[in-house]
C-alpha positions in Angstrom: -16.4 7.4 -70.1 -18.3 9.7 -67.7 -19.9 8.4 -64.5 -23.3 9.9 -64.0 -25.4 9.2 -60.9 -23.0 6.7 -59.4 -23.4 6.4 -55.6 -20.8 4.6 -53.6 -21.8 3.8 -50.0 -19.6 2.2 -47.3 -21.0 1.1 -44.0 -18.4 1.3 -41.3 -19.9 -1.8 -39.7 -19.0 -3.7 -42.8 -15.4 -2.5 -43.0 -12.8 -4.7 -41.6 -11.4 -2.8 -38.6 -7.7 -2.8 -37.7 -7.2 -4.2 -34.2 -10.7 -3.3 -33.0 -11.6 -6.9 -32.1 -8.5 -7.5 -30.0 -8.4 -6.0 -26.5 -5.4 -4.3 -25.0 -4.8 -7.4 -22.9 -4.6 -9.9 -25.8 -2.9 -7.7 -28.4 0.8 -7.5 -28.6 2.0 -3.9 -28.1 4.4 -2.8 -30.8 7.1 -0.1 -30.8 9.4 1.3 -33.5 12.7 2.3 -32.0 15.0 4.8 -33.8 18.5 5.0 -32.4 21.7 5.6 -34.4 23.9 4.1 -31.6 24.5 0.4 -32.5 25.5 -0.3 -28.8 22.3 1.1 -27.2 19.7 0.0 -29.8 19.7 -3.7 -28.7 19.6 -2.6 -25.0 16.5 -0.5 -25.5 14.8 -3.0 -27.7 15.7 -5.8 -25.2 14.3 -3.8 -22.3 11.0 -3.2 -24.2 10.8 -6.9 -25.2 11.2 -8.0 -21.6 8.1 -5.9 -20.9 6.1 -7.6 -23.6 6.5 -5.0 -26.3 7.5 -6.2 -29.8 10.0 -4.0 -31.5 11.1 -2.9 -34.9 14.3 -0.9 -35.2 16.0 1.6 -37.5 19.2 3.5 -37.2 18.2 6.8 -38.8 15.3 9.1 -39.4 14.8 8.4 -43.1 14.8 4.6 -42.6 12.6 5.2 -39.5 10.1 7.2 -41.5 10.0 4.4 -44.1 9.4 1.8 -41.4 6.8 4.0 -39.8 4.8 4.3 -43.0 5.0 0.5 -43.5 3.9 -0.3 -39.9 1.8 2.7 -38.8 -1.5 0.8 -38.4 0.2 -1.8 -36.1 2.3 0.5 -34.0 1.5 1.8 -30.5 4.6 3.9 -29.9 7.6 5.5 -31.6 10.7 5.7 -29.5 13.4 7.9 -31.0 16.7 9.5 -30.1 16.6 13.3 -30.4 19.5 13.5 -32.8 19.0 11.1 -35.7 20.8 11.1 -39.0 18.5 12.1 -41.9 15.5 13.4 -39.9 15.8 14.3 -36.3 13.1 13.6 -33.6 11.8 17.2 -33.9 11.2 16.8 -37.7 9.5 13.4 -37.2 7.3 14.6 -34.4 6.3 17.7 -36.5 5.6 15.4 -39.5 3.5 12.9 -37.5 1.5 15.4 -35.4 1.2 18.4 -37.6 1.4 17.3 -41.2 -0.2 13.9 -40.7 -2.5 14.9 -37.8 -1.8 11.6 -36.2 -2.9 11.5 -32.6 -3.0 7.8 -31.7 0.7 6.9 -32.1 2.5 7.7 -28.8 5.9 9.5 -29.2 8.8 9.1 -26.8 12.0 11.1 -27.3 15.3 10.1 -25.7 17.8 13.0 -25.2 21.0 13.5 -23.2 20.2 15.8 -20.3 17.2 17.4 -21.9 16.8 21.0 -20.8 13.5 22.5 -19.6 13.4 24.5 -22.9 13.9 21.3 -24.9 11.2 19.5 -22.9 8.8 22.4 -23.5 9.6 22.4 -27.3 9.1 18.7 -27.6 5.8 18.8 -25.7 4.6 21.5 -28.0 5.3 19.2 -30.9 3.1 16.5 -29.3 5.7 14.3 -27.8 4.2 12.2 -25.0 7.4 11.5 -22.9 11.0 12.8 -22.9 13.5 10.5 -21.2 17.1 11.3 -20.2 19.5 9.0 -22.0 21.6 8.8 -18.8 18.7 7.1 -17.1 19.4 4.0 -19.2 17.4 1.5 -21.3 15.3 0.3 -18.4 14.0 3.8 -17.7 13.4 4.3 -21.5 11.3 1.1 -21.6 9.4 2.0 -18.4 8.5 5.5 -19.8 7.5 3.9 -23.1 5.3 1.3 -21.5 3.8 4.0 -19.3 2.6 6.2 -22.3 1.2 3.1 -24.0 -0.7 2.0 -20.9 -2.0 5.5 -20.4 -3.3 5.5 -24.0 -5.0 2.2 -23.4 -6.7 3.4 -20.3 -8.0 6.4 -22.3 -9.5 4.0 -24.8 -11.7 2.2 -22.2 -14.9 3.7 -20.9 -16.3 3.1 -17.3 -18.2 0.0 -18.5 -15.0 -1.5 -19.9 -15.8 -1.0 -23.5 -13.4 0.5 -26.1 -14.2 4.1 -26.8 -14.3 5.1 -30.4 -11.5 7.2 -31.7 -12.1 10.9 -32.2 -12.4 12.0 -35.8 -9.2 14.1 -35.9 -6.5 11.9 -37.3 -6.1 10.2 -40.6 -6.0 6.8 -39.0 -9.4 7.5 -37.5 -10.8 7.8 -41.0 -9.0 4.6 -42.1 -10.3 2.7 -39.1 -13.9 3.7 -40.0 -14.9 3.5 -36.4 -17.7 6.1 -36.6 -20.5 3.9 -35.4 -21.7 2.5 -38.7 -21.9 5.9 -40.2 -22.6 5.9 -43.9 -20.1 7.5 -46.3 -21.5 8.4 -49.7 -19.7 9.6 -52.8 -21.8 10.8 -55.7 -20.0 11.3 -59.0 -21.7 13.3 -61.7 -20.5 14.8 -64.9 
């Protein structure tokens, strides 16, 4: 059966928005933490939870990617060890920022004594913060909360209203937050 002259219109104001009705103050911040070290993982998640950040954890890059895909719309930040089994932090950052064009999710990488060259490389991949593993879980949690709070401040305009997301990432399209713009699809054959 051929569709001729079918017009499908969606009004963004009629689409249920993900998290747009909740303010940053009332919404629980969420982090996905990827760390292969079974001893440090609970220390980092515990430090984040003491700061009011709910956590989800995974021990390797492949499991982390699966969790990321399941939870993407509800996450604020991805905290990951540099060297992960399966996919390392570089590969995940590249996938998220370049292939997925995702800009809203904050990225934090934890590395042992990161060199200036590594820091530059990770910044080039769109990583928001690089934390030295030797600084410990409290420093990791502080840096993580800092990038999340910085993002929240960017979302608020001078009158205290949420700014709409810019139309660059695939989540922006899913959110539909383009000021009640009309999207039309016409199928003819």
